KOLVONU-964142 format. One record per residue: residue in one letter; x, y, z of N, C-alpha, C in turn. Coordinates in steps of 0.05 Angstrom, whole numbers. Example, Ala and Ser with C-alpha at 12.3 -4.5 7.8 and 13.67 -1.06 7.14 Angstrom:
BEGIN
+------+--------+--------+--------+--------+--------+--------+--------+--------+--------+
| code |     nu |     nv |     nw |    cau |    cav |    caw |     cu |     cv |     cw |
+------+--------+--------+--------+--------+--------+--------+--------+--------+--------+
|    A |    264 |   -114 |    156 |    246 |    -90 |    156 |    264 |    -66 |    156 |
|    S |    257 |    -45 |    142 |    273 |    -21 |    143 |    258 |      1 |    157 |
+------+--------+--------+--------+--------+--------+--------+--------+--------+--------+
end
This chain:
BEGIN
+------+--------+--------+--------+--------+--------+--------+--------+--------+--------+
| code |     nu |     nv |     nw |    cau |    cav |    caw |     cu |     cv |     cw |
+------+--------+--------+--------+--------+--------+--------+--------+--------+--------+
|    X |    300 |   1222 |   1164 |    298 |   1196 |   1150 |    325 |   1184 |   1148 |
|    X |    326 |   1158 |   1151 |    352 |   1143 |   1149 |    363 |   1146 |   1121 |
|    X |    389 |   1152 |   1120 |    402 |   1157 |   1094 |    401 |   1131 |   1077 |
|    X |    405 |   1107 |   1089 |    405 |   1083 |   1073 |    378 |   1078 |   1061 |
|    X |    356 |   1085 |   1075 |    331 |   1081 |   1064 |    326 |   1100 |   1039 |
|    X |    336 |   1125 |   1042 |    334 |   1144 |   1020 |    350 |   1133 |    996 |
|    X |    374 |   1123 |   1001 |    391 |   1112 |    980 |    377 |   1089 |    966 |
|    X |    365 |   1071 |    981 |    351 |   1048 |    969 |    327 |   1057 |    952 |
|    X |    313 |   1078 |    962 |    291 |   1089 |    946 |    301 |   1100 |    919 |
|    X |    324 |   1114 |    920 |    335 |   1123 |    895 |    343 |   1101 |    876 |
|    X |    356 |   1080 |    887 |    363 |   1056 |    871 |    338 |   1043 |    858 |
|    X |    316 |   1043 |    873 |    292 |   1030 |    863 |    280 |   1047 |    840 |
|    X |    283 |   1074 |    842 |    274 |   1090 |    820 |    289 |   1085 |    795 |
|    X |    315 |   1081 |    797 |    333 |   1075 |    774 |    325 |   1048 |    763 |
|    X |    318 |   1029 |    778 |    311 |   1002 |    769 |    284 |   1000 |    755 |
|    X |    267 |   1018 |    760 |    239 |   1017 |    751 |    237 |   1013 |    720 |
|    X |    250 |   1030 |    704 |    247 |   1027 |    675 |    257 |    998 |    665 |
|    X |    278 |    989 |    677 |    288 |    963 |    669 |    267 |    941 |    677 |
|    X |    258 |    943 |    701 |    237 |    923 |    709 |    212 |    924 |    693 |
|    X |    202 |    948 |    687 |    179 |    950 |    669 |    184 |    939 |    642 |
|    X |    208 |    944 |    631 |    215 |    933 |    605 |    214 |    903 |    605 |
|    X |    226 |    890 |    625 |    225 |    862 |    627 |    198 |    850 |    629 |
|    X |    180 |    864 |    644 |    152 |    854 |    646 |    138 |    856 |    618 |
|    X |    143 |    878 |    604 |    131 |    881 |    578 |    141 |    860 |    559 |
|    X |    167 |    855 |    559 |    178 |    834 |    542 |    167 |    807 |    549 |
|    X |    163 |    801 |    574 |    153 |    775 |    583 |    123 |    772 |    575 |
|    X |    108 |    793 |    577 |     80 |    793 |    569 |     78 |    790 |    538 |
|    X |     95 |    804 |    524 |     93 |    801 |    494 |    102 |    772 |    485 |
|    X |    123 |    761 |    498 |    132 |    734 |    491 |    110 |    714 |    497 |
|    X |     97 |    717 |    520 |     75 |    699 |    528 |     52 |    702 |    508 |
|    X |     45 |    726 |    499 |     24 |    730 |    480 |     30 |    716 |    454 |
|    X |     56 |    720 |    444 |     63 |    707 |    419 |     62 |    677 |    421 |
|    X |     70 |    666 |    445 |     69 |    637 |    450 |     40 |    628 |    450 |
|    X |     23 |    643 |    463 |     -6 |    636 |    463 |    -18 |    635 |    435 |
|    X |    -10 |    654 |    418 |    -21 |    656 |    392 |    -10 |    632 |    375 |
|    X |     14 |    625 |    379 |     27 |    603 |    364 |     15 |    576 |    372 |
|    X |     13 |    571 |    398 |      3 |    545 |    407 |     -8 |    549 |    435 |
|    X |    -33 |    551 |    438 |    -47 |    554 |    464 |    -41 |    530 |    482 |
|    X |    -43 |    506 |    472 |    -40 |    482 |    487 |    -12 |    480 |    499 |
|    X |      9 |    484 |    482 |     36 |    482 |    491 |     43 |    504 |    511 |
|    X |     31 |    527 |    507 |     37 |    550 |    525 |     25 |    543 |    553 |
|    X |      1 |    533 |    554 |    -13 |    526 |    579 |      4 |    503 |    593 |
|    X |     13 |    484 |    578 |     29 |    463 |    588 |     55 |    474 |    600 |
|    X |     68 |    492 |    586 |     92 |    504 |    596 |     87 |    521 |    621 |
|    X |     65 |    535 |    623 |     58 |    550 |    646 |     53 |    531 |    670 |
|    X |     40 |    509 |    665 |     36 |    489 |    686 |     63 |    478 |    697 |
|    X |     81 |    472 |    678 |    107 |    461 |    687 |    123 |    484 |    702 |
|    X |    120 |    508 |    694 |    134 |    531 |    707 |    123 |    533 |    735 |
|    X |     96 |    531 |    738 |     84 |    534 |    764 |     93 |    511 |    782 |
|    X |     95 |    487 |    772 |    104 |    464 |    787 |    133 |    468 |    797 |
|    X |    150 |    478 |    779 |    177 |    485 |    787 |    178 |    506 |    809 |
|    X |    161 |    526 |    806 |    160 |    547 |    826 |    152 |    536 |    853 |
|    X |    132 |    518 |    853 |    123 |    505 |    878 |    146 |    489 |    891 |
|    X |    162 |    476 |    874 |    183 |    461 |    885 |    206 |    478 |    896 |
|    X |    211 |    500 |    884 |    231 |    519 |    893 |    223 |    536 |    916 |
|    X |    197 |    542 |    919 |    187 |    560 |    939 |    196 |    555 |    968 |
|    X |    195 |    531 |    977 |    203 |    526 |   1006 |    232 |    535 |   1011 |
|    X |    251 |    528 |    992 |    279 |    536 |    995 |    281 |    566 |    994 |
|    X |    268 |    578 |    976 |    269 |    607 |    971 |    259 |    621 |    996 |
|    X |    236 |    613 |   1006 |    224 |    626 |   1030 |    242 |    622 |   1054 |
|    X |    254 |    599 |   1058 |    271 |    595 |   1081 |    295 |    613 |   1079 |
|    X |    307 |    616 |   1056 |    331 |    633 |   1053 |    322 |    662 |   1057 |
|    X |    299 |    670 |   1046 |    290 |    698 |   1051 |    286 |    703 |   1081 |
|    X |    275 |    685 |   1095 |    271 |    687 |   1124 |    297 |    690 |   1137 |
|    X |    317 |    672 |   1130 |    344 |    674 |   1143 |    356 |    701 |   1137 |
|    X |    354 |    710 |   1112 |    366 |    736 |   1104 |    353 |    758 |   1121 |
|    X |    326 |    756 |   1123 |    312 |    777 |   1138 |    319 |    778 |   1167 |
|    X |    323 |    755 |   1178 |    331 |    754 |   1207 |    359 |    764 |   1210 |
|    X |    377 |    756 |   1192 |    405 |    765 |   1193 |    407 |    795 |   1191 |
|    X |    392 |    806 |   1172 |    393 |    835 |   1167 |    379 |    850 |   1190 |
|    X |    360 |    837 |   1203 |    347 |    851 |   1227 |    364 |    850 |   1251 |
|    X |    379 |    827 |   1255 |    396 |    823 |   1278 |    423 |    839 |   1275 |
|    X |    434 |    837 |   1251 |    460 |    850 |   1247 |    455 |    878 |   1235 |
|    X |    468 |    898 |   1246 |    465 |    924 |   1236 |    484 |    927 |   1211 |
|    X |    479 |    947 |   1195 |    498 |    951 |   1173 |    527 |    955 |   1182 |
|    X |    531 |    967 |   1206 |    558 |    970 |   1217 |    570 |    943 |   1223 |
|    X |    555 |    926 |   1234 |    565 |    899 |   1241 |    572 |    883 |   1215 |
|    X |    555 |    885 |   1195 |    560 |    871 |   1170 |    585 |    883 |   1158 |
|    X |    587 |    910 |   1159 |    610 |    923 |   1148 |    636 |    915 |   1163 |
|    X |    634 |    912 |   1189 |    657 |    905 |   1205 |    666 |    877 |   1197 |
|    X |    648 |    858 |   1194 |    654 |    830 |   1187 |    661 |    826 |   1158 |
|    X |    646 |    839 |   1140 |    649 |    833 |   1111 |    654 |    859 |   1095 |
|    X |    658 |    881 |   1108 |    663 |    906 |   1093 |    692 |    909 |   1083 |
|    X |    696 |    930 |   1068 |    722 |    934 |   1057 |    744 |    935 |   1078 |
|    X |    738 |    947 |   1100 |    758 |    950 |   1121 |    765 |    923 |   1135 |
|    X |    748 |    903 |   1130 |    754 |    876 |   1142 |    778 |    863 |   1128 |
|    X |    784 |    872 |   1104 |    806 |    862 |   1088 |    805 |    833 |   1083 |
|    X |    828 |    820 |   1084 |    830 |    791 |   1077 |    817 |    773 |   1099 |
|    X |    815 |    784 |   1123 |    801 |    770 |   1144 |    772 |    766 |   1136 |
|    X |    759 |    787 |   1127 |    731 |    786 |   1117 |    729 |    769 |   1093 |
|    X |    749 |    770 |   1075 |    748 |    753 |   1052 |    749 |    724 |   1059 |
|    X |    766 |    716 |   1078 |    768 |    688 |   1088 |    742 |    680 |   1101 |
|    X |    731 |    697 |   1117 |    705 |    690 |   1130 |    683 |    686 |   1108 |
|    X |    682 |    704 |   1089 |    662 |    701 |   1067 |    667 |    676 |   1052 |
|    X |    692 |    669 |   1045 |    698 |    646 |   1030 |    691 |    619 |   1046 |
|    X |    697 |    620 |   1071 |    690 |    596 |   1086 |    661 |    592 |   1089 |
|    X |    645 |    614 |   1093 |    617 |    612 |   1095 |    606 |    602 |   1068 |
|    X |    616 |    613 |   1046 |    607 |    604 |   1020 |    613 |    575 |   1015 |
|    X |    637 |    566 |   1025 |    644 |    538 |   1020 |    626 |    518 |   1035 |
|    X |    617 |    524 |   1058 |    601 |    505 |   1074 |    571 |    509 |   1070 |
|    X |    563 |    528 |   1053 |    534 |    533 |   1049 |    525 |    521 |   1022 |
|    X |    502 |    510 |   1023 |    491 |    500 |    998 |    465 |    516 |    991 |
|    X |    469 |    536 |    973 |    448 |    555 |    966 |    449 |    556 |    936 |
|    X |    425 |    554 |    922 |    424 |    557 |    894 |    431 |    586 |    885 |
|    X |    441 |    588 |    860 |    449 |    615 |    850 |    427 |    636 |    850 |
|    X |    402 |    628 |    844 |    381 |    647 |    842 |    374 |    660 |    870 |
|    X |    384 |    647 |    891 |    381 |    658 |    918 |    406 |    673 |    926 |
|    X |    429 |    661 |    918 |    455 |    673 |    925 |    459 |    702 |    915 |
|    X |    451 |    707 |    892 |    457 |    733 |    880 |    440 |    755 |    893 |
|    X |    414 |    751 |    898 |    399 |    772 |    913 |    409 |    775 |    942 |
|    X |    419 |    752 |    953 |    431 |    754 |    980 |    457 |    772 |    979 |
|    X |    472 |    767 |    958 |    497 |    784 |    955 |    489 |    813 |    951 |
|    X |    469 |    819 |    936 |    460 |    847 |    932 |    452 |    859 |    959 |
|    X |    436 |    844 |    975 |    428 |    854 |   1001 |    451 |    859 |   1019 |
|    X |    471 |    841 |   1018 |    495 |    845 |   1035 |    511 |    870 |   1026 |
|    X |    513 |    873 |   1000 |    527 |    897 |    990 |    513 |    922 |    998 |
|    X |    487 |    923 |    997 |    472 |    946 |   1006 |    474 |    952 |   1036 |
|    X |    480 |    930 |   1050 |    483 |    933 |   1080 |    511 |    938 |   1089 |
|    X |    530 |    941 |   1069 |    556 |    949 |   1077 |    579 |    929 |   1072 |
|    X |    573 |    907 |   1060 |    594 |    887 |   1054 |    611 |    898 |   1031 |
|    X |    635 |    888 |   1029 |    654 |    896 |   1008 |    653 |    879 |    984 |
|    X |    661 |    890 |    962 |    661 |    875 |    936 |    679 |    850 |    938 |
|    X |    703 |    853 |    949 |    722 |    830 |    951 |    709 |    808 |    968 |
|    X |    696 |    815 |    989 |    685 |    795 |   1007 |    661 |    781 |    995 |
|    X |    645 |    796 |    980 |    621 |    784 |    966 |    630 |    768 |    944 |
|    X |    652 |    775 |    929 |    662 |    759 |    908 |    673 |    732 |    917 |
|    X |    686 |    733 |    941 |    696 |    708 |    953 |    673 |    690 |    962 |
|    X |    652 |    703 |    973 |    630 |    688 |    982 |    614 |    674 |    959 |
|    X |    609 |    689 |    938 |    594 |    678 |    915 |    611 |    658 |    901 |
|    X |    636 |    664 |    895 |    652 |    644 |    880 |    656 |    618 |    896 |
|    X |    661 |    620 |    923 |    664 |    596 |    939 |    637 |    581 |    940 |
|    X |    616 |    596 |    942 |    589 |    584 |    943 |    584 |    568 |    919 |
|    X |    591 |    578 |    895 |    585 |    564 |    870 |    605 |    543 |    863 |
|    X |    630 |    545 |    873 |    651 |    526 |    864 |    659 |    506 |    886 |
|    X |    659 |    513 |    911 |    668 |    495 |    932 |    644 |    480 |    943 |
|    X |    648 |    455 |    948 |    625 |    439 |    957 |    630 |    423 |    982 |
|    X |    634 |    435 |   1004 |    640 |    420 |   1029 |    616 |    401 |   1035 |
|    X |    592 |    411 |   1032 |    568 |    395 |   1038 |    566 |    372 |   1018 |
|    X |    575 |    375 |    993 |    571 |    354 |    973 |    596 |    336 |    970 |
|    X |    616 |    340 |    988 |    640 |    322 |    986 |    634 |    293 |    986 |
|    X |    616 |    283 |   1004 |    611 |    254 |   1002 |    603 |    244 |    974 |
|    X |    586 |    259 |    960 |    578 |    250 |    933 |    603 |    251 |    915 |
|    X |    619 |    272 |    916 |    643 |    275 |    900 |    662 |    252 |    905 |
|    X |    666 |    246 |    930 |    684 |    224 |    937 |    674 |    197 |    926 |
|    X |    649 |    192 |    927 |    636 |    168 |    915 |    642 |    165 |    886 |
|    X |    640 |    188 |    871 |    642 |    186 |    842 |    671 |    190 |    832 |
|    X |    686 |    208 |    846 |    713 |    215 |    835 |    736 |    206 |    852 |
|    X |    729 |    198 |    877 |    751 |    190 |    895 |    759 |    213 |    914 |
|    X |    772 |    206 |    937 |    779 |    226 |    957 |    798 |    246 |    946 |
|    X |    819 |    236 |    932 |    840 |    255 |    923 |    828 |    276 |    903 |
|    X |    814 |    267 |    883 |    803 |    285 |    864 |    783 |    305 |    876 |
|    X |    767 |    296 |    895 |    748 |    314 |    909 |    764 |    334 |    926 |
|    X |    784 |    325 |    940 |    800 |    345 |    955 |    815 |    365 |    938 |
|    X |    827 |    355 |    917 |    841 |    373 |    899 |    821 |    393 |    886 |
|    X |    799 |    384 |    877 |    780 |    402 |    864 |    770 |    424 |    883 |
|    X |    764 |    415 |    907 |    753 |    434 |    927 |    774 |    454 |    936 |
|    X |    799 |    444 |    941 |    819 |    463 |    948 |    827 |    483 |    925 |
|    X |    828 |    472 |    902 |    833 |    490 |    878 |    810 |    511 |    876 |
|    X |    786 |    501 |    879 |    763 |    520 |    877 |    764 |    541 |    899 |
|    X |    771 |    533 |    923 |    774 |    552 |    945 |    796 |    574 |    939 |
|    X |    819 |    564 |    930 |    841 |    582 |    923 |    832 |    601 |    901 |
|    X |    817 |    590 |    881 |    808 |    607 |    858 |    789 |    628 |    868 |
|    X |    771 |    621 |    888 |    752 |    640 |    898 |    767 |    663 |    912 |
|    X |    790 |    658 |    924 |    806 |    679 |    936 |    818 |    696 |    913 |
|    X |    827 |    684 |    892 |    837 |    698 |    868 |    816 |    716 |    857 |
|    X |    792 |    705 |    855 |    769 |    722 |    845 |    765 |    747 |    862 |
|    X |    767 |    743 |    888 |    764 |    765 |    907 |    787 |    785 |    902 |
|    X |    810 |    776 |    899 |    833 |    795 |    892 |    828 |    810 |    868 |
|    X |    820 |    797 |    847 |    814 |    811 |    821 |    792 |    831 |    825 |
|    X |    771 |    824 |    839 |    749 |    843 |    845 |    758 |    866 |    861 |
|    X |    776 |    861 |    880 |    788 |    883 |    896 |    803 |    902 |    879 |
|    X |    817 |    893 |    860 |    833 |    910 |    842 |    814 |    925 |    823 |
|    X |    794 |    911 |    812 |    777 |    923 |    792 |    757 |    943 |    804 |
|    X |    745 |    936 |    828 |    725 |    954 |    840 |    740 |    973 |    858 |
+------+--------+--------+--------+--------+--------+--------+--------+--------+--------+
end
C-alpha cells in the first residue's frame, strides 16, 4: 500500500473526534435555535441554503481544478516546484500564482492543505496564501478606479513583499 495513503488514513483518524464534536455542537445549536424561534431558524436555514447554492459553482470548479492538478502532478513534481528544496524559487512561484489568482479563502485553505499533503513546503504555501489574500492583480482595475494608479500599485507591491516576509517567518518557525 502507498505510504502517503496510509499517512492520510492516520491523519483522518486523528481528525475524527474533532469533526464529530463540531457536528454535535452544530446540531445542538440548531436545536436550541429551533426551540427559541422555529420561524427565524427556518428563515436562516433558507438563507444559508441560498448562499450555498451561490457558492457551489465556484467551489466545484476549484475542486475539479485541484483534482486535475493533483492527478496530473505527482507529489514529487509538486515537491520539486513548491517543496522545501525549491527554496526561494518555489516561494516566488507560489507568490506569483497567489497574486494572479482570485480564489475565496474557504477554498484556498483546503487547497493549501492538499498541497502540503502532496509535498509542498510551508514557506511556499505561506507565500501562496498570503499573496492570494493580499495581492490583487485581477482586481487592480477596480482599485485604480477608486484609489488611483499609484495607491493601487503601492498597495499591491507592499502586499507582495509582505507575503514574501510571511514566507520567511514561516520558514523560520516551521
